[in-house]
All heavy atoms as a GROMACS GRO file, in nm:
protein
  635
    1MET      N    1  27.528  13.054  18.423
    1MET     CA    2  27.629  12.982  18.345
    1MET      C    3  27.768  13.023  18.396
    1MET      O    4  27.792  13.130  18.439
    1MET     CB    5  27.611  13.016  18.196
    1MET     CG    6  27.713  12.942  18.113
    1MET     SD    7  27.688  12.958  17.938
    1MET     CE    8  27.562  12.842  17.915
    2VAL      N    9  27.858  12.931  18.382
    2VAL     CA   10  27.996  12.947  18.425
    2VAL      C   11  28.066  13.050  18.334
    2VAL      O   12  28.045  13.049  18.212
    2VAL     CB   13  28.074  12.814  18.417
    2VAL    CG1   14  28.219  12.831  18.455
    2VAL    CG2   15  28.004  12.713  18.506
    3GLN      N   16  28.146  13.137  18.390
    3GLN     CA   17  28.220  13.237  18.317
    3GLN      C   18  28.351  13.178  18.263
    3GLN      O   19  28.425  13.121  18.341
    3GLN     CB   20  28.252  13.360  18.402
    3GLN     CG   21  28.128  13.431  18.453
    3GLN     CD   22  28.093  13.544  18.363
    3GLN    OE1   23  28.171  13.589  18.280
    3GLN    NE2   24  27.974  13.596  18.381
    4VAL      N   25  28.381  13.193  18.133
    4VAL     CA   26  28.507  13.149  18.077
    4VAL      C   27  28.554  13.256  17.982
    4VAL      O   28  28.475  13.336  17.931
    4VAL     CB   29  28.494  13.012  18.002
    4VAL    CG1   30  28.453  12.901  18.096
    4VAL    CG2   31  28.393  13.022  17.887
    5ASP      N   32  28.683  13.251  17.955
    5ASP     CA   33  28.736  13.348  17.858
    5ASP      C   34  28.725  13.296  17.716
    5ASP      O   35  28.682  13.180  17.691
    5ASP     CB   36  28.881  13.389  17.890
    5ASP     CG   37  28.981  13.275  17.877
    5ASP    OD1   38  28.952  13.176  17.806
    5ASP    OD2   39  29.089  13.285  17.937
    6ASP      N   40  28.761  13.373  17.618
    6ASP     CA   41  28.743  13.337  17.476
    6ASP      C   42  28.817  13.211  17.437
    6ASP      O   43  28.762  13.128  17.365
    6ASP     CB   44  28.789  13.457  17.388
    6ASP     CG   45  28.763  13.430  17.240
    6ASP    OD1   46  28.650  13.397  17.206
    6ASP    OD2   47  28.863  13.437  17.164
    7ARG      N   48  28.940  13.195  17.485
    7ARG     CA   49  29.018  13.076  17.447
    7ARG      C   50  28.949  12.950  17.502
    7ARG      O   51  28.941  12.848  17.431
    7ARG     CB   52  29.156  13.087  17.501
    7ARG     CG   53  29.237  13.198  17.437
    7ARG     CD   54  29.377  13.208  17.494
    7ARG     NE   55  29.384  13.188  17.634
    7ARG     CZ   56  29.490  13.159  17.704
    7ARG    NH1   57  29.608  13.145  17.644
    7ARG    NH2   58  29.486  13.141  17.832
    8VAL      N   59  28.901  12.955  17.621
    8VAL     CA   60  28.834  12.837  17.679
    8VAL      C   61  28.704  12.812  17.606
    8VAL      O   62  28.667  12.694  17.577
    8VAL     CB   63  28.810  12.855  17.831
    8VAL    CG1   64  28.729  12.743  17.890
    8VAL    CG2   65  28.949  12.867  17.904
    9ALA      N   66  28.631  12.914  17.574
    9ALA     CA   67  28.504  12.898  17.499
    9ALA      C   68  28.532  12.832  17.364
    9ALA      O   69  28.455  12.745  17.324
    9ALA     CB   70  28.438  13.037  17.481
   10ARG      N   71  28.637  12.874  17.299
   10ARG     CA   72  28.671  12.809  17.170
   10ARG      C   73  28.708  12.664  17.185
   10ARG      O   74  28.677  12.580  17.100
   10ARG     CB   75  28.784  12.887  17.099
   10ARG     CG   76  28.733  13.018  17.044
   10ARG     CD   77  28.840  13.092  16.970
   10ARG     NE   78  28.951  13.103  17.069
   10ARG     CZ   79  29.056  13.176  17.050
   10ARG    NH1   80  29.081  13.241  16.943
   10ARG    NH2   81  29.150  13.186  17.144
   11CYS      N   82  28.773  12.628  17.296
   11CYS     CA   83  28.808  12.488  17.323
   11CYS      C   84  28.678  12.406  17.342
   11CYS      O   85  28.668  12.294  17.291
   11CYS     CB   86  28.892  12.475  17.451
   11CYS     SG   87  29.062  12.532  17.425
   12PHE      N   88  28.582  12.462  17.415
   12PHE     CA   89  28.451  12.391  17.426
   12PHE      C   90  28.387  12.376  17.293
   12PHE      O   91  28.322  12.270  17.263
   12PHE     CB   92  28.361  12.461  17.527
   12PHE     CG   93  28.394  12.430  17.670
   12PHE    CD1   94  28.441  12.531  17.754
   12PHE    CD2   95  28.374  12.306  17.722
   12PHE    CE1   96  28.474  12.501  17.886
   12PHE    CE2   97  28.405  12.274  17.854
   12PHE     CZ   98  28.456  12.376  17.935
   13ALA      N   99  28.399  12.471  17.205
   13ALA     CA  100  28.343  12.463  17.070
   13ALA      C  101  28.409  12.347  16.991
   13ALA      O  102  28.342  12.274  16.919
   13ALA     CB  103  28.355  12.592  16.996
   14LEU      N  104  28.538  12.332  17.011
   14LEU     CA  105  28.611  12.223  16.943
   14LEU      C  106  28.562  12.085  16.988
   14LEU      O  107  28.564  11.989  16.914
   14LEU     CB  108  28.759  12.235  16.969
   14LEU     CG  109  28.836  12.345  16.897
   14LEU    CD1  110  28.977  12.352  16.946
   14LEU    CD2  111  28.830  12.323  16.747
   15LEU      N  112  28.515  12.078  17.110
   15LEU     CA  113  28.465  11.949  17.162
   15LEU      C  114  28.339  11.906  17.092
   15LEU      O  115  28.298  11.791  17.109
   15LEU     CB  116  28.439  11.961  17.315
   15LEU     CG  117  28.567  11.970  17.401
   15LEU    CD1  118  28.529  11.991  17.547
   15LEU    CD2  119  28.657  11.850  17.386
   16ARG      N  120  28.279  11.993  17.017
   16ARG     CA  121  28.158  11.955  16.942
   16ARG      C  122  28.192  11.881  16.812
   16ARG      O  123  28.103  11.823  16.748
   16ARG     CB  124  28.072  12.078  16.912
   16ARG     CG  125  28.015  12.138  17.037
   16ARG     CD  126  27.932  12.260  17.004
   16ARG     NE  127  27.828  12.227  16.910
   16ARG     CZ  128  27.700  12.216  16.938
   16ARG    NH1  129  27.659  12.238  17.060
   16ARG    NH2  130  27.614  12.187  16.845
   17SER      N  131  28.317  11.878  16.775
   17SER     CA  132  28.356  11.814  16.648
   17SER      C  133  28.350  11.660  16.666
   17SER      O  134  28.361  11.607  16.777
   17SER     CB  135  28.496  11.859  16.604
   17SER     OG  136  28.590  11.827  16.702
   18PRO      N  137  28.331  11.592  16.553
   18PRO     CA  138  28.310  11.446  16.558
   18PRO      C  139  28.417  11.366  16.631
   18PRO      O  140  28.390  11.269  16.696
   18PRO     CB  141  28.301  11.406  16.412
   18PRO     CG  142  28.256  11.529  16.340
   18PRO     CD  143  28.317  11.645  16.416
   19GLU      N  144  28.542  11.412  16.620
   19GLU     CA  145  28.648  11.332  16.683
   19GLU      C  146  28.641  11.332  16.838
   19GLU      O  147  28.698  11.250  16.904
   19GLU     CB  148  28.789  11.376  16.637
   19GLU     CG  149  28.822  11.515  16.669
   19GLU     CD  150  28.800  11.614  16.554
   19GLU    OE1  151  28.715  11.584  16.466
   19GLU    OE2  152  28.865  11.716  16.550
   20PHE      N  153  28.564  11.428  16.891
   20PHE     CA  154  28.547  11.436  17.037
   20PHE      C  155  28.414  11.374  17.085
   20PHE      O  156  28.387  11.374  17.202
   20PHE     CB  157  28.556  11.581  17.085
   20PHE     CG  158  28.696  11.630  17.083
   20PHE    CD1  159  28.738  11.720  16.985
   20PHE    CD2  160  28.791  11.590  17.179
   20PHE    CE1  161  28.869  11.767  16.980
   20PHE    CE2  162  28.919  11.638  17.174
   20PHE     CZ  163  28.960  11.725  17.076
   21HIS      N  164  28.335  11.319  16.994
   21HIS     CA  165  28.207  11.255  17.035
   21HIS      C  166  28.228  11.144  17.136
   21HIS      O  167  28.152  11.133  17.230
   21HIS     CB  168  28.133  11.205  16.912
   21HIS     CG  169  28.068  11.317  16.834
   21HIS    ND1  170  27.997  11.290  16.720
   21HIS    CD2  171  28.060  11.447  16.853
   21HIS    CE1  172  27.952  11.407  16.672
   21HIS    NE2  173  27.987  11.502  16.752
   22PRO      N  174  28.336  11.063  17.124
   22PRO     CA  175  28.357  10.959  17.229
   22PRO      C  176  28.375  11.020  17.368
   22PRO      O  177  28.328  10.966  17.464
   22PRO     CB  178  28.482  10.886  17.180
   22PRO     CG  179  28.483  10.906  17.032
   22PRO     CD  180  28.432  11.043  17.011
   23LEU      N  181  28.446  11.131  17.375
   23LEU     CA  182  28.466  11.198  17.504
   23LEU      C  183  28.336  11.248  17.558
   23LEU      O  184  28.305  11.232  17.675
   23LEU     CB  185  28.569  11.312  17.491
   23LEU     CG  186  28.588  11.396  17.614
   23LEU    CD1  187  28.640  11.312  17.730
   23LEU    CD2  188  28.679  11.513  17.585
   24ILE      N  189  28.258  11.314  17.474
   24ILE     CA  190  28.128  11.368  17.521
   24ILE      C  191  28.038  11.254  17.564
   24ILE      O  192  27.972  11.263  17.669
   24ILE     CB  193  28.063  11.454  17.410
   24ILE    CG1  194  28.154  11.572  17.373
   24ILE    CG2  195  27.925  11.502  17.450
   24ILE    CD1  196  28.197  11.659  17.490
   25ASN      N  197  28.035  11.144  17.489
   25ASN     CA  198  27.956  11.029  17.526
   25ASN      C  199  28.000  10.972  17.659
   25ASN      O  200  27.913  10.935  17.744
   25ASN     CB  201  27.961  10.921  17.418
   25ASN     CG  202  27.886  10.961  17.295
   25ASN    OD1  203  27.799  11.048  17.296
   25ASN    ND2  204  27.924  10.899  17.184
   26TYR      N  205  28.131  10.970  17.681
   26TYR     CA  206  28.184  10.922  17.807
   26TYR      C  207  28.135  11.011  17.924
   26TYR      O  208  28.093  10.961  18.028
   26TYR     CB  209  28.340  10.917  17.803
   26TYR     CG  210  28.403  10.892  17.937
   26TYR    CD1  211  28.408  10.765  17.987
   26TYR    CD2  212  28.456  11.000  18.008
   26TYR    CE1  213  28.467  10.742  18.112
   26TYR    CE2  214  28.514  10.978  18.132
   26TYR     CZ  215  28.518  10.851  18.182
   26TYR     OH  216  28.575  10.829  18.306
   27LEU      N  217  28.146  11.142  17.905
   27LEU     CA  218  28.104  11.236  18.012
   27LEU      C  219  27.956  11.223  18.038
   27LEU      O  220  27.911  11.226  18.156
   27LEU     CB  221  28.139  11.379  17.972
   27LEU     CG  222  28.289  11.410  17.967
   27LEU    CD1  223  28.310  11.552  17.909
   27LEU    CD2  224  28.357  11.393  18.101
   28GLN      N  225  27.874  11.208  17.934
   28GLN     CA  226  27.730  11.186  17.954
   28GLN      C  227  27.706  11.054  18.029
   28GLN      O  228  27.618  11.055  18.120
   28GLN     CB  229  27.661  11.184  17.815
   28GLN     CG  230  27.659  11.317  17.748
   28GLN     CD  231  27.611  11.309  17.605
   28GLN    OE1  232  27.624  11.209  17.537
   28GLN    NE2  233  27.560  11.422  17.555
   29LYS      N  234  27.775  10.952  17.995
   29LYS     CA  235  27.757  10.824  18.064
   29LYS      C  236  27.796  10.835  18.211
   29LYS      O  237  27.729  10.781  18.299
   29LYS     CB  238  27.840  10.715  17.995
   29LYS     CG  239  27.823  10.580  18.051
   29LYS     CD  240  27.901  10.475  17.974
   29LYS     CE  241  27.886  10.340  18.042
   29LYS     NZ  242  27.963  10.239  17.978
   30ARG      N  243  27.911  10.904  18.238
   30ARG     CA  244  27.952  10.923  18.375
   30ARG      C  245  27.848  10.999  18.456
   30ARG      O  246  27.824  10.971  18.571
   30ARG     CB  247  28.088  10.995  18.381
   30ARG     CG  248  28.204  10.916  18.332
   30ARG     CD  249  28.247  10.813  18.428
   30ARG     NE  250  28.293  10.882  18.550
   30ARG     CZ  251  28.306  10.825  18.667
   30ARG    NH1  252  28.280  10.700  18.683
   30ARG    NH2  253  28.346  10.894  18.774
   31ARG      N  254  27.791  11.105  18.393
   31ARG     CA  255  27.685  11.180  18.460
   31ARG      C  256  27.567  11.094  18.494
   31ARG      O  257  27.512  11.096  18.603
   31ARG     CB  258  27.644  11.300  18.379
   31ARG     CG  259  27.537  11.381  18.450
   31ARG     CD  260  27.512  11.512  18.382
   31ARG     NE  261  27.407  11.579  18.463
   31ARG     CZ  262  27.288  11.611  18.417
   31ARG    NH1  263  27.252  11.587  18.290
   31ARG    NH2  264  27.198  11.673  18.495
   32GLN      N  265  27.525  11.010  18.396
   32GLN     CA  266  27.412  10.922  18.419
   32GLN      C  267  27.442  10.821  18.529
   32GLN      O  268  27.358  10.801  18.617
   32GLN     CB  269  27.375  10.850  18.288
   32GLN     CG  270  27.248  10.762  18.301
   32GLN     CD  271  27.128  10.844  18.342
   32GLN    OE1  272  27.104  10.952  18.295
   32GLN    NE2  273  27.048  10.789  18.434
   33GLU      N  274  27.559  10.767  18.526
   33GLU     CA  275  27.599  10.672  18.633
   33GLU      C  276  27.598  10.742  18.771
   33GLU      O  277  27.557  10.681  18.871
   33GLU     CB  278  27.737  10.614  18.605
   33GLU     CG  279  27.741  10.516  18.488
   33GLU     CD  280  27.883  10.483  18.443
   33GLU    OE1  281  27.982  10.542  18.497
   33GLU    OE2  282  27.897  10.396  18.359
   34THR      N  283  27.643  10.863  18.772
   34THR     CA  284  27.649  10.939  18.899
   34THR      C  285  27.509  10.962  18.950
   34THR      O  286  27.478  10.949  19.071
   34THR     CB  287  27.723  11.071  18.882
   34THR    OG1  288  27.857  11.042  18.835
   34THR    CG2  289  27.734  11.153  19.007
   35LEU      N  290  27.416  11.000  18.860
   35LEU     CA  291  27.277  11.020  18.898
   35LEU      C  292  27.215  10.893  18.954
   35LEU      O  293  27.141  10.895  19.050
   35LEU     CB  294  27.195  11.072  18.781
   35LEU     CG  295  27.221  11.217  18.740
   35LEU    CD1  296  27.154  11.246  18.606
   35LEU    CD2  297  27.172  11.312  18.848
   36GLU      N  298  27.247  10.778  18.890
   36GLU     CA  299  27.193  10.653  18.937
   36GLU      C  300  27.248  10.618  19.075
   36GLU      O  301  27.175  10.572  19.162
   36GLU     CB  302  27.227  10.540  18.837
   36GLU     CG  303  27.147  10.552  18.710
   36GLU     CD  304  27.196  10.458  18.596
   36GLU    OE1  305  27.282  10.374  18.625
   36GLU    OE2  306  27.148  10.475  18.483
   37ARG      N  307  27.378  10.639  19.096
   37ARG     CA  308  27.438  10.613  19.225
   37ARG      C  309  27.380  10.705  19.332
   37ARG      O  310  27.363  10.663  19.445
   37ARG     CB  311  27.591  10.631  19.219
   37ARG     CG  312  27.659  10.515  19.151
   37ARG     CD  313  27.812  10.530  19.157
   37ARG     NE  314  27.858  10.530  19.294
   37ARG     CZ  315  27.978  10.581  19.334
   37ARG    NH1  316  28.056  10.636  19.246
   37ARG    NH2  317  28.012  10.579  19.461
   38LEU      N  318  27.350  10.827  19.294
   38LEU     CA  319  27.293  10.924  19.386
   38LEU      C  320  27.161  10.875  19.444
   38LEU      O  321  27.132  10.894  19.561
   38LEU     CB  322  27.276  11.059  19.316
   38LEU     CG  323  27.241  11.180  19.400
   38LEU    CD1  324  27.342  11.201  19.511
   38LEU    CD2  325  27.235  11.302  19.312
   39GLY      N  326  27.086  10.806  19.358
   39GLY     CA  327  26.961  10.752  19.405
   39GLY      C  328  26.971  10.632  19.497
   39GLY      O  329  26.877  10.592  19.566
   40GLU      N  330  27.090  10.571  19.502
   40GLU     CA  331  27.114  10.451  19.577
   40GLU      C  332  27.182  10.476  19.712
   40GLU      O  333  27.165  10.397  19.804
   40GLU     CB  334  27.198  10.353  19.496
   40GLU     CG  335  27.129  10.307  19.370
   40GLU     CD  336  27.222  10.231  19.278
   40GLU    OE1  337  27.345  10.220  19.310
   40GLU    OE2  338  27.175  10.188  19.169
   41VAL      N  339  27.262  10.582  19.722
   41VAL     CA  340  27.343  10.597  19.844
   41VAL      C  341  27.256  10.654  19.956
   41VAL      O  342  27.156  10.722  19.935
   41VAL     CB  343  27.463  10.695  19.820
   41VAL    CG1  344  27.558  10.636  19.719
   41VAL    CG2  345  27.423  10.833  19.782
   42THR      N  346  27.300  10.626  20.079
   42THR     CA  347  27.229  10.673  20.195
   42THR      C  348  27.310  10.773  20.278
   42THR      O  349  27.249  10.860  20.345
   42THR     CB  350  27.187  10.558  20.287
   42THR    OG1  351  27.304  10.482  20.322
   42THR    CG2  352  27.090  10.464  20.216
   43GLY      N  353  27.438  10.767  20.275
   43GLY     CA  354  27.520  10.859  20.356
   43GLY      C  355  27.520  11.001  20.300
   43GLY      O  356  27.530  11.022  20.180
   44GLU      N  357  27.506  11.096  20.388
   44GLU     CA  358  27.500  11.237  20.346
   44GLU      C  359  27.630  11.286  20.283
   44GLU      O  360  27.626  11.364  20.189
   44GLU     CB  361  27.465  11.325  20.466
   44GLU     CG  362  27.320  11.310  20.510
   44GLU     CD  363  27.221  11.339  20.400
   44GLU    OE1  364  27.234  11.440  20.328
   44GLU    OE2  365  27.128  11.257  20.381
   45GLU      N  366  27.743  11.238  20.334
   45GLU     CA  367  27.871  11.280  20.275
   45GLU      C  368  27.886  11.235  20.130
   45GLU      O  369  27.924  11.308  20.044
   45GLU     CB  370  27.987  11.230  20.360
   45GLU     CG  371  28.124  11.276  20.306
   45GLU     CD  372  28.239  11.226  20.392
   45GLU    OE1  373  28.220  11.189  20.508
   45GLU    OE2  374  28.352  11.226  20.337
   46MET      N  375  27.854  11.104  20.108
   46MET     CA  376  27.861  11.052  19.972
   46MET      C  377  27.757  11.116  19.882
   46MET      O  378  27.788  11.144  19.764
   46MET     CB  379  27.842  10.899  19.974
   46MET     CG  380  27.857  10.837  19.838
   46MET     SD  381  28.016  10.875  19.758
   46MET     CE  382  28.117  10.742  19.819
   47LYS      N  383  27.639  11.144  19.935
   47LYS     CA  384  27.538  11.215  19.854
   47LYS      C  385  27.591  11.351  19.812
   47LYS      O  386  27.574  11.390  19.695
   47LYS     CB  387  27.411  11.234  19.936
   47LYS     CG  388  27.297  11.148  19.897
   47LYS     CD  389  27.175  11.182  19.978
   47LYS     CE  390  27.081  11.063  19.972
   47LYS     NZ  391  26.960  11.076  20.043
   48SER      N  392  27.650  11.421  19.902
   48SER     CA  393  27.703  11.552  19.873
   48SER      C  394  27.814  11.544  19.765
   48SER      O  395  27.818  11.627  19.672
   48SER     CB  396  27.759  11.617  20.001
   48SER     OG  397  27.809  11.743  19.973
   49ARG      N  398  27.900  11.449  19.775
   49ARG     CA  399  28.007  11.431  19.674
   49ARG      C  400  27.949  11.401  19.539
   49ARG      O  401  27.992  11.458  19.437
   49ARG     CB  402  28.101  11.320  19.717
   49ARG     CG  403  28.193  11.352  19.828
   49ARG     CD  404  28.283  11.236  19.860
   49ARG     NE  405  28.363  11.262  19.978
   49ARG     CZ  406  28.460  11.187  20.020
   49ARG    NH1  407  28.487  11.075  19.953
   49ARG    NH2  408  28.525  11.220  20.130
   50LEU      N  409  27.854  11.308  19.533
   50LEU     CA  410  27.795  11.271  19.408
   50LEU      C  411  27.715  11.389  19.346
   50LEU      O  412  27.717  11.406  19.225
   50LEU     CB  413  27.703  11.150  19.426
   50LEU     CG  414  27.774  11.019  19.453
   50LEU    CD1  415  27.676  10.909  19.486
   50LEU    CD2  416  27.862  10.979  19.338
   51GLN      N  417  27.648  11.466  19.430
   51GLN     CA  418  27.577  11.584  19.378
   51GLN      C  419  27.675  11.683  19.317
   51GLN      O  420  27.647  11.743  19.212
   51GLN     CB  421  27.500  11.652  19.491
   51GLN     CG  422  27.375  11.576  19.533
   51GLN     CD  423  27.310  11.636  19.659
   51GLN    OE1  424  27.377  11.702  19.737
   51GLN    NE2  425  27.182  11.605  19.676
   52GLY      N  426  27.789  11.703  19.384
   52GLY     CA  427  27.890  11.792  19.328
   52GLY      C  428  27.946  11.741  19.197
   52GLY      O  429  27.963  11.819  19.103
   53ARG      N  430  27.975  11.612  19.188
   53ARG     CA  431  28.025  11.550  19.064
   53ARG      C  432  27.924  11.566  18.950
   53ARG      O  433  27.954  11.606  18.841
   53ARG     CB  434  28.057  11.404  19.086
   53ARG     CG  435  28.109  11.336  18.958
   53ARG     CD  436  28.133  11.191  18.977
   53ARG     NE  437  28.230  11.169  19.084
   53ARG     CZ  438  28.236  11.053  19.152
   53ARG    NH1  439  28.158  10.954  19.125
   53ARG    NH2  440  28.327  11.037  19.247
   54GLN      N  441  27.798  11.534  18.986
   54GLN     CA  442  27.693  11.544  18.886
   54GLN      C  443  27.680  11.688  18.834
   54GLN      O  444  27.664  11.713  18.714
   54GLN     CB  445  27.562  11.495  18.944
   54GLN     CG  446  27.445  11.493  18.853
   54GLN     CD  447  27.376  11.631  18.834
   54GLN    OE1  448  27.335  11.661  18.722
   54GLN    NE2  449  27.364  11.715  18.932
   55GLN      N  450  27.685  11.788  18.924
   55GLN     CA  451  27.671  11.928  18.885
   55GLN      C  452  27.788  11.967  18.796
   55GLN      O  453  27.769  12.039  18.697
   55GLN     CB  454  27.664  12.015  19.012
   55GLN     CG  455  27.642  12.163  18.981
   55GLN     CD  456  27.509  12.186  18.912
   55GLN    OE1  457  27.412  12.123  18.939
   55GLN    NE2  458  27.507  12.284  18.821
   56GLU      N  459  27.906  11.928  18.831
   56GLU     CA  460  28.025  11.964  18.754
   56GLU      C  461  28.017  11.904  18.612
   56GLU      O  462  28.040  11.972  18.512
   56GLU     CB  463  28.153  11.914  18.820
   56GLU     CG  464  28.279  11.966  18.762
   56GLU     CD  465  28.299  12.117  18.785
   56GLU    OE1  466  28.251  12.170  18.887
   56GLU    OE2  467  28.362  12.180  18.699
   57LEU      N  468  27.977  11.778  18.601
   57LEU     CA  469  27.962  11.717  18.471
   57LEU      C  470  27.853  11.786  18.387
   57LEU      O  471  27.866  11.811  18.271
   57LEU     CB  472  27.931  11.567  18.485
   57LEU     CG  473  28.048  11.481  18.531
   57LEU    CD1  474  27.999  11.345  18.576
   57LEU    CD2  475  28.154  11.468  18.425
   58LYS      N  476  27.743  11.821  18.456
   58LYS     CA  477  27.635  11.889  18.389
   58LYS      C  478  27.680  12.022  18.335
   58LYS      O  479  27.650  12.059  18.217
   58LYS     CB  480  27.520  11.910  18.490
   58LYS     CG  481  27.402  11.988  18.431
   58LYS     CD  482  27.294  12.014  18.535
   58LYS     CE  483  27.188  12.100  18.476
   58LYS     NZ  484  27.107  12.160  18.581
   59GLU      N  485  27.755  12.100  18.412
   59GLU     CA  486  27.802  12.231  18.368
   59GLU      C  487  27.900  12.216  18.249
   59GLU      O  488  27.890  12.296  18.151
   59GLU     CB  489  27.871  12.302  18.483
   59GLU     CG  490  27.772  12.353  18.584
   59GLU     CD  491  27.840  12.412  18.710
   59GLU    OE1  492  27.964  12.429  18.711
   59GLU    OE2  493  27.766  12.450  18.801
   60ILE      N  494  27.988  12.118  18.252
   60ILE     CA  495  28.080  12.098  18.141
   60ILE      C  496  28.002  12.062  18.013
   60ILE      O  497  28.028  12.116  17.906
   60ILE     CB  498  28.183  11.987  18.176
   60ILE    CG1  499  28.280  12.039  18.281
   60ILE    CG2  500  28.258  11.941  18.052
   60ILE    CD1  501  28.365  11.934  18.344
   61LEU      N  502  27.907  11.970  18.026
   61LEU     CA  503  27.829  11.932  17.908
   61LEU      C  504  27.747  12.047  17.854
   61LEU      O  505  27.732  12.065  17.731
   61LEU     CB  506  27.741  11.813  17.943
   61LEU     CG  507  27.816  11.680  17.968
   61LEU    CD1  508  27.726  11.575  18.029
   61LEU    CD2  509  27.875  11.628  17.835
   62GLU      N  510  27.695  12.133  17.942
   62GLU     CA  511  27.621  12.249  17.897
   62GLU      C  512  27.709  12.350  17.828
   62GLU      O  513  27.670  12.414  17.730
   62GLU     CB  514  27.550  12.315  18.015
   62GLU     CG  515  27.429  12.243  18.066
   62GLU     CD  516  27.365  12.302  18.191
   62GLU    OE1  517  27.426  12.391  18.252
   62GLU    OE2  518  27.257  12.260  18.224
   63LEU      N  519  27.835  12.362  17.873
   63LEU     CA  520  27.929  12.450  17.807
   63LEU      C  521  27.959  12.401  17.666
   63LEU      O  522  27.970  12.483  17.574
   63LEU     CB  523  28.057  12.462  17.887
   63LEU     CG  524  28.051  12.548  18.013
   63LEU    CD1  525  28.175  12.524  18.102
   63LEU    CD2  526  28.037  12.692  17.978
   64VAL      N  527  27.967  12.270  17.647
   64VAL     CA  528  27.990  12.217  17.514
   64VAL      C  529  27.871  12.243  17.423
   64VAL      O  530  27.886  12.290  17.313
   64VAL     CB  531  28.021  12.062  17.522
   64VAL    CG1  532  28.028  12.002  17.381
   64VAL    CG2  533  28.152  12.039  17.597
   65VAL      N  534  27.750  12.218  17.477
   65VAL     CA  535  27.628  12.242  17.400
   65VAL      C  536  27.612  12.385  17.359
   65VAL      O  537  27.575  12.421  17.245
   65VAL     CB  538  27.505  12.194  17.479
   65VAL    CG1  539  27.377  12.242  17.412
   65VAL    CG2  540  27.507  12.042  17.489
   66ASN      N  541  27.645  12.478  17.449
   66ASN     CA  542  27.627  12.621  17.425
   66ASN      C  543  27.752  12.688  17.379
   66ASN      O  544  27.765  12.814  17.390
   66ASN     CB  545  27.576  12.686  17.553
   66ASN     CG  546  27.443  12.632  17.593
   66ASN    OD1  547  27.350  12.622  17.513
   66ASN    ND2  548  27.430  12.595  17.721
   67ALA      N  549  27.853  12.619  17.330
   67ALA     CA  550  27.985  12.670  17.297
   67ALA      C  551  27.979  12.785  17.198
   67ALA      O  552  28.044  12.886  17.215
   67ALA     CB  553  28.077  12.562  17.251
   68GLU      N  554  27.904  12.774  17.090
   68GLU     CA  555  27.903  12.878  16.989
   68GLU      C  556  27.849  13.007  17.045
   68GLU      O  557  27.902  13.116  17.021
   68GLU     CB  558  27.816  12.833  16.867
   68GLU     CG  559  27.889  12.740  16.776
   68GLU     CD  560  27.884  12.598  16.825
   68GLU    OE1  561  27.801  12.563  16.912
   68GLU    OE2  562  27.962  12.515  16.775
   69ARG      N  563  27.745  12.999  17.126
   69ARG     CA  564  27.690  13.119  17.189
   69ARG      C  565  27.789  13.176  17.287
   69ARG      O  566  27.809  13.298  17.295
   69ARG     CB  567  27.558  13.086  17.262
   69ARG     CG  568  27.485  13.206  17.319
   69ARG     CD  569  27.348  13.169  17.369
   69ARG     NE  570  27.352  13.064  17.472
   69ARG     CZ  571  27.365  13.089  17.602
   69ARG    NH1  572  27.370  13.209  17.646
   69ARG    NH2  573  27.364  12.991  17.687
   70LEU      N  574  27.857  13.091  17.358
   70LEU     CA  575  27.958  13.134  17.452
   70LEU      C  576  28.074  13.205  17.385
   70LEU      O  577  28.122  13.308  17.432
   70LEU     CB  578  28.009  13.009  17.533
   70LEU     CG  579  28.096  13.033  17.651
   70LEU    CD1  580  28.021  13.116  17.754
   70LEU    CD2  581  28.134  12.900  17.713
   71VAL      N  582  28.118  13.153  17.270
   71VAL     CA  583  28.226  13.219  17.191
   71VAL      C  584  28.179  13.356  17.148
   71VAL      O  585  28.252  13.453  17.163
   71VAL     CB  586  28.264  13.134  17.070
   71VAL    CG1  587  28.357  13.210  16.976
   71VAL    CG2  588  28.334  13.004  17.113
   72ALA      N  589  28.058  13.366  17.100
   72ALA     CA  590  28.003  13.497  17.058
   72ALA      C  591  28.002  13.596  17.172
   72ALA      O  592  28.037  13.716  17.155
   72ALA     CB  593  27.865  13.479  16.996
   73VAL      N  594  27.959  13.551  17.287
   73VAL     CA  595  27.949  13.641  17.405
   73VAL      C  596  28.089  13.686  17.446
   73VAL      O  597  28.108  13.804  17.475
   73VAL     CB  598  27.875  13.570  17.520
   73VAL    CG1  599  27.890  13.650  17.653
   73VAL    CG2  600  27.732  13.552  17.487
   74THR      N  601  28.183  13.594  17.452
   74THR     CA  602  28.318  13.630  17.498
   74THR      C  603  28.389  13.724  17.400
   74THR      O  604  28.472  13.803  17.438
   74THR     CB  605  28.408  13.504  17.522
   74THR    OG1  606  28.417  13.429  17.403
   74THR    CG2  607  28.350  13.422  17.637
   75LYS      N  608  28.356  13.712  17.272
   75LYS     CA  609  28.417  13.808  17.172
   75LYS      C  610  28.367  13.949  17.192
   75LYS      O  611  28.437  14.043  17.162
   75LYS     CB  612  28.387  13.759  17.031
   75LYS     CG  613  28.472  13.642  16.993
   75LYS     CD  614  28.446  13.606  16.846
   75LYS     CE  615  28.534  13.484  16.811
   75LYS     NZ  616  28.519  13.448  16.671
   76ARG      N  617  28.243  13.964  17.241
   76ARG     CA  618  28.189  14.097  17.265
   76ARG      C  619  28.247  14.166  17.386
   76ARG      O  620  28.235  14.285  17.402
   76ARG     CB  621  28.039  14.091  17.276
   76ARG     CG  622  27.970  14.069  17.142
   76ARG     CD  623  27.821  14.082  17.155
   76ARG     NE  624  27.770  13.941  17.164
   76ARG     CZ  625  27.659  13.904  17.220
   76ARG    NH1  626  27.580  13.994  17.275
   76ARG    NH2  627  27.622  13.779  17.226
   77LEU      N  628  28.301  14.088  17.478
   77LEU     CA  629  28.353  14.144  17.602
   77LEU      C  630  28.486  14.210  17.586
   77LEU      O  631  28.564  14.197  17.505
   77LEU     CB  632  28.362  14.034  17.712
   77LEU     CG  633  28.233  13.967  17.747
   77LEU    CD1  634  28.259  13.854  17.849
   77LEU    CD2  635  28.131  14.064  17.804
   0.00000   0.00000   0.00000
């Protein structure tokens, strides 16, 4: 998992609130679109770019999902 400090962890926790659901839905949709495009492209350079984008979106979404645990861990450090 990506390392973040307490302030960033708390920001990810805020993204779980209802007013940020449209943003999370947008990020999920972008990830899905990226995965679909990844299955269609043939060039290695574009594949590499799309894989990187997909991984970054995945990590951000995982940070949001695991935000409370992340906040707890960063408080102990």
